[in-house]
Structures are given as structure tokens and as C-alpha cells.
C-alpha positions in Angstrom: 115.3 79.5 96.9 115.2 82.8 95.5 115.3 85.4 98.2 115.0 89.0 97.8 115.9 91.2 100.4 115.8 90.8 104.4 112.1 90.0 104.8 110.1 92.6 106.1 106.7 90.5 106.9 105.1 87.3 106.3 101.3 88.0 105.9 98.2 86.0 105.4 96.3 87.0 101.6 93.6 84.6 101.1 92.0 85.2 97.6 88.2 83.9 99.0 85.3 82.9 97.7 85.3 80.6 94.1 87.3 77.4 95.2 90.7 76.8 93.4 93.7 74.5 92.9 97.1 76.1 94.2 99.9 73.8 93.8 100.6 74.1 90.5 97.9 75.0 88.1 94.4 74.3 89.1 91.1 75.0 87.6 87.8 75.2 88.7 84.6 77.3 88.2 83.2 79.9 89.6 79.2 80.1 91.4 78.5 82.0 88.4 80.0 79.6 86.0 82.9 81.8 84.9 86.5 79.4 84.3 88.9 79.9 87.2 92.7 79.3 86.8 94.9 79.2 89.8 98.6 78.9 90.2 101.6 79.5 92.3 105.8 79.1 92.3 108.8 80.1 94.3 110.3 83.6 94.5 111.3 86.1 96.4 111.9 83.8 99.6 108.1 83.1 99.4 105.5 82.2 97.4 103.7 83.8 94.8 99.9 83.0 94.0 98.2 84.0 90.9 94.1 83.4 89.7 93.0 84.4 86.7 89.6 84.3 85.8 86.5 84.8 83.0 86.8 83.7 79.7 90.4 83.8 78.9 91.7 82.4 82.1 92.5 78.8 81.0 93.7 79.8 77.4 96.0 82.3 79.5 97.2 79.6 82.6 100.3 79.1 81.1 101.8 82.1 79.8 100.6 84.0 82.6 102.5 81.7 84.8 105.6 81.8 82.8 105.2 86.2 83.0 104.2 86.2 86.8 107.7 84.4 87.6 109.7 86.6 85.1 108.4 89.7 86.6 109.4 88.8 90.3 112.5 87.2 89.4 113.4 89.9 87.9 113.5 92.4 90.8 114.7 89.7 92.9 118.2 89.9 90.4 118.1 93.7 90.0 117.2 94.6 93.9 118.6 91.8 96.6 120.5 92.5 99.3 121.6 88.6 99.5 122.7 88.6 95.6 126.1 89.8 95.4 125.7 90.2 91.5 122.4 92.4 92.1 122.4 96.1 91.0 121.4 97.2 94.5 124.4 95.2 96.0 126.7 97.1 93.3 125.1 100.3 94.4 125.8 100.0 98.3 129.3 98.6 97.4 130.1 101.8 95.4 132.3 105.0 97.0 130.5 108.1 97.8 129.9 109.8 94.7 130.6 107.6 92.0 127.5 107.3 89.9 126.6 103.3 89.5 124.4 102.5 86.3 121.3 100.3 87.1 117.9 99.5 85.2 115.1 101.4 85.1 113.4 99.1 86.8 115.6 99.8 90.0 115.2 103.6 89.1 111.8 103.5 89.7 111.7 101.8 92.9 114.2 104.4 94.4 112.3 107.2 92.8 109.2 106.1 94.5 111.0 105.5 97.9 112.0 108.8 98.0 108.4 110.4 97.1 107.3 107.9 99.8 110.0 108.8 102.0 109.8 112.9 101.3 106.0 112.5 101.8 106.3 110.8 105.2 109.2 112.8 107.1 111.6 110.1 106.9 109.2 107.6 108.3 110.2 105.1 105.3 113.5 105.8 104.2 115.5 102.9 102.6 118.6 103.6 103.6 117.9 102.5 106.9 120.0 99.0 105.9 123.0 99.4 107.9 120.3 99.1 111.4 118.8 96.7 109.8 121.8 94.7 109.5 122.8 96.3 113.3 120.1 94.3 114.6 120.7 91.0 112.3 117.1 91.4 110.4 119.8 91.4 107.1 121.9 88.6 105.3 123.5 88.1 108.2 120.7 86.9 110.6 123.0 87.2 113.6 120.3 88.8 115.5 121.1 91.1 118.6 120.5 94.0 120.5 123.5 96.8 119.5 125.1 98.9 122.2 123.6 102.4 122.2 126.9 103.4 120.9 126.9 101.6 118.1 123.2 103.0 117.2 124.4 106.7 117.5 127.2 106.2 115.3 124.7 105.1 112.6 122.8 108.5 112.4 125.1 110.4 109.9 124.2 106.8 107.3 120.4 106.9 107.5 119.0 109.8 105.2 117.1 109.2 102.0 118.3 112.6 101.1 121.6 110.8 100.5 121.1 109.5 97.2 120.9 111.3 93.6 118.7 109.6 91.3 119.6 110.7 87.7 116.9 109.1 85.7 118.3 110.8 82.4 121.6 109.4 83.2 120.0 106.0 84.5 122.6 106.7 87.5 122.5 106.3 91.5 125.2 108.1 93.5 125.6 108.3 97.4 126.2 111.4 98.8 129.0 110.0 101.4 130.5 107.1 102.2 128.5 104.5 104.8 124.8 104.4 103.1 123.4 101.9 102.2 119.8 101.0 100.9 117.6 98.0 101.8 114.3 97.6 99.4 112.6 95.0 101.5 109.7 97.3 102.6 109.0 98.3 99.0 110.5 96.1 96.4 107.9 92.6 97.5 104.7 94.9 96.6 107.0 96.5 93.3 107.3 93.1 91.7 103.8 92.6 92.0 102.9 95.6 89.9 105.4 94.4 87.3 103.7 90.7 88.0 100.2 92.9 87.1 101.3 94.4 84.1 102.5 91.4 82.8 99.4 90.0 82.9 97.7 92.9 81.7 99.8 92.4 78.7 98.1 90.1 77.9 95.1 90.4 77.8 94.1 89.1 81.4 91.0 91.6 82.3 89.9 89.7 86.0 93.0 88.5 87.8 94.7 88.7 91.7 98.4 88.2 91.8 100.3 88.2 95.2 104.0 87.9 96.9 104.4 87.2 100.2 101.3 89.3 101.6 101.7 92.0 98.7 98.3 91.9 96.3 96.9 93.7 93.6 93.9 92.9 92.1 91.4 93.6 88.5 88.1 92.6 87.6 86.4 89.9 88.9 86.5 86.5 90.4 84.6 83.0 89.0 82.2 84.1 91.1 81.7 87.4 89.1 82.2 89.7 93.0 85.2 91.8 93.5 88.2 90.1 94.7 88.2 88.7 98.3 91.3 89.5 100.1 92.2 88.6 103.5 94.1 90.6 106.2 96.1 88.5 108.9 94.8 88.2 112.4 97.9 89.3 114.1 99.8 86.4 116.5 97.6 83.5 115.0 99.1 80.0 115.0 97.8 78.5 112.7 97.2 81.2 110.1 94.0 83.0 110.0 92.0 86.4 108.2 91.0 89.1 110.6 89.6 90.8 108.4 88.7 90.0 104.6 88.4 93.4 102.1 86.5 93.0 98.4 89.4 94.3 95.7 89.1 95.8 92.1 91.2 97.0 90.9 93.1 97.8 93.8 96.1 96.5 95.7 97.0 95.7 99.6 100.1 95.6 101.6 100.4 94.9 105.1 103.3 95.9 107.4 103.3 93.9 110.8 106.0 93.1 113.9 104.4 89.4 114.2 106.6 87.1 112.1 110.1 88.1 111.9 111.1 88.7 115.3 113.5 87.6 118.3 113.3 87.7 122.4 115.8 89.0 124.7 115.8 89.9 128.1 111.9 89.2 128.3 111.5 92.1 125.2 110.1 91.3 122.0 112.5 93.3 119.0 110.5 93.2 116.1 112.2 93.5 112.2 110.3 97.1 111.3 113.0 99.6 112.4 112.4 103.2 113.1 114.6 105.3 110.8 114.7 108.2 113.5 115.5 106.1 116.6 117.8 103.3 114.6 115.4 100.6 116.7 112.5 98.4 116.3 109.5 100.2 116.8 107.4 99.9 119.6 104.0 100.4 120.7 100.8 98.6 120.9 100.7 98.6 116.9 100.8 95.2 115.4 99.8 95.6 111.9 99.0 98.2 109.2 97.2 97.1 106.1 97.1 100.0 103.2 95.2 100.0 100.2 95.7 101.8 96.7 96.2 102.0 93.1 99.5 100.4 93.5 100.8 97.8 95.2 104.5 99.6 95.7 103.1 102.5 97.1 101.0 100.9 99.5 103.6 98.8 100.3 106.2 101.4 101.2 103.5 103.4 103.2 102.6 100.7 105.0 105.6 100.5 106.8 106.2 104.2 107.3 102.4 104.1 109.0 103.9 101.3 110.8 107.5 103.2 111.8 104.5 106.4 112.7 102.6 104.3 115.2 99.0 103.6 115.9 98.4 107.6 116.9 100.7 109.9 114.8 99.9 106.9 112.2 96.7 106.9 111.7 96.1 110.6 111.9 98.3 111.3 109.0 96.6 108.5 107.4 93.3 110.0 107.4 94.5 113.8 106.7 95.8 112.3 103.4 93.0 110.1 102.3 94.8 106.9 102.9 92.3 103.9 103.3 94.5 102.0 106.1 93.3 99.7 108.5 95.5 99.8 112.2 95.3 96.7 114.4 96.7 97.6 117.8 97.0 95.0 120.8 95.3 95.2 123.9 95.0 93.8 127.4 95.7 90.1 127.2 96.6 90.3 123.8 92.8 91.7 122.7 92.7 93.1 119.5 91.1 96.0 118.0 90.9 97.8 114.6 90.9 102.0 113.5 89.7 102.1 109.9 90.2 105.6 108.4 87.4 106.2 106.2 89.0 106.0 102.8 89.6 102.2 104.1 85.8 101.8 105.6 84.1 102.6 102.0 85.7 99.2 100.9 83.1 97.1 102.9 85.8 95.1 104.5 83.8 92.4 106.6 84.7 90.4 109.8 86.6 87.1 109.1 84.4 83.8 110.2 86.3 82.2 112.9 
């Protein structure tokens, strides 16, 4: 099975509206009589799903499935922490000050990560890898509560400013020893962006593509309406939607604490690590969903807002006109959400029970 990085989240994203087969490749008309093709495949340690609607849906389906698969597999090959042959692994293994040649795609992700880190004051930080590994959420998967002294010793190794990006030379270099990157909070969204670009290059004008909960859309579904994308209800078993968001030409990513965690001493520790404390994020926040033009940016920003927490994250998103929805746990596990004005304008609806 393909694997990307330490799996940062598993969120339910449903393309609602017209019915379609999602095993292999299926075809069905929508209520408006528009053709619909749906297909899926494995990538990034999860399953990707894509749908095409409109007059080109059936003719593009075969090539579209290959294009999506190739785009996502390319990101895995370059940015996986599980593959010793990946560009990310080579960078992590390199000595300080030694430039490492990487692809344009990997440079794009590091540059985007740096931009989000700078905008959020380091709430998103790709160099959080040493802390992710210390808690057992990395490739070793040996989950544990690290001693406080061990976490304190990681402080000098976690700093997004410690990576030099030379786009002209096509290289990355770390400023000091011990710095390593984990792209789990951004690469999956970026992979969805690449898959969307590949679909558009084929001429697709109406599509939805999703991988592991990160999704990007364009145009209309088979019903002739915006694509209807579900945000998962935290803690629900089996999975179910909490909100349904109509999207056209937009991407959405969600960061949450309810899929990947372990419990020890009566406390739950999630995979969402605060780079400043090197510890799992604590608080009432269960998930943050961000809607934006690009899925890679939404992916990283959702992580940053989750790290900031319900109050600071919401205020940050409102101030910067970010479309974000914060779902919090209340007494007895009751859920409540707070939407920024930009998210409210999208017209999200409560999912039917």
C-alpha cells in the first residue's frame, strides 16, 4: 500500500447529490441528466476518489483515473517519510549546510509551508518532525509519552526558519544539525492540487477530486449544482457528515484530533502537535475545516488554526477573512461549531441524521 507521511488525519468527505459507483469506475446520470463518471484508487496510505460530470465525463474517465493516480503517486515518491528513496528522506538525512537537489514540486511544497509558517507565526511548522516521532506518530509508530526533558531538548531542532530554499538552484539546505521535516500537514492537499491540475489539463471542467479528506472541486455535479462536500462529525462511529458545504472552484481541508491518537493515564494524546510546546494540542477543539482556492494552502492552514485553538484560531481566521469552521466539544461530548463570516457565506447546511 502506498504511504505518504505520518497520517495526519482521516476525515469524511462525501460528494453528495448524484448517485455514483465508487468502486473502480462507475457511470450514472444525475437528476439534471448530465453524465457522471466516478472512480477511485489507493494512494498516500488512503483511498482517493474522483468524479467527473458533464458531456466529457465518460470520454475522459479512463485517462482521468490514470492522471489522478500518477499525480498522487508522484507526491508520495518525492515527499514520503516512509520511503528512504524519497527526496524528503534524502533532505532529512543530509548534514547541515549541504544543499540537496529536489524537484520543482518538492520546492513548491516547502515554499508554501514556509509562507503559511510565516503568516501564522509558526503554528504550522514542517520541522515539527522530531516531536512527531518522539510521540510515536511518525514512521516508528511506537506511541509513548516522552519525558519533559526529551521534549525540551527538541526545541532547537524545530524552527521553520532553519530551512533555506533556493528555487533558482533547486535545492534545500538545513541551517543546523538535527532539523528534519514532516510534510504530512500539507503534502496531501498539495497532491490533490496536482491531481486537479492534471484533470484540467485533460479538459475536465466539472470535477471533484479527494484524497484522505482533502478535496478540490470545479464546476457543477451531475445534478447541475455545486459539488456537495461533507465535513465529518467528530467522534462519530460509524462515520457520518456534520455539515454539507456546496463548493465550485474551491478546495477544503480538515484537521482534527479524533482519528489518530492514543490514551495513557486517562488522557488522550492526538497526532496534532504544537510546534511551540512539542506536545499534542489540548483543548475543546475537535476539528477545523478551511475552504480556499488551493487545497495545499487549506491543508496547512487547517493545521495551523487547530494548533492555535478555538479562540485564537477563530480570531485569526476572522481577521484574515479565512473561510473556516471550528467544531468544539462541549459538556457530555455535545458538539457546537463556530463559522467565520467568510465560511458562513458558503451556505453550508446541517447534514441529515
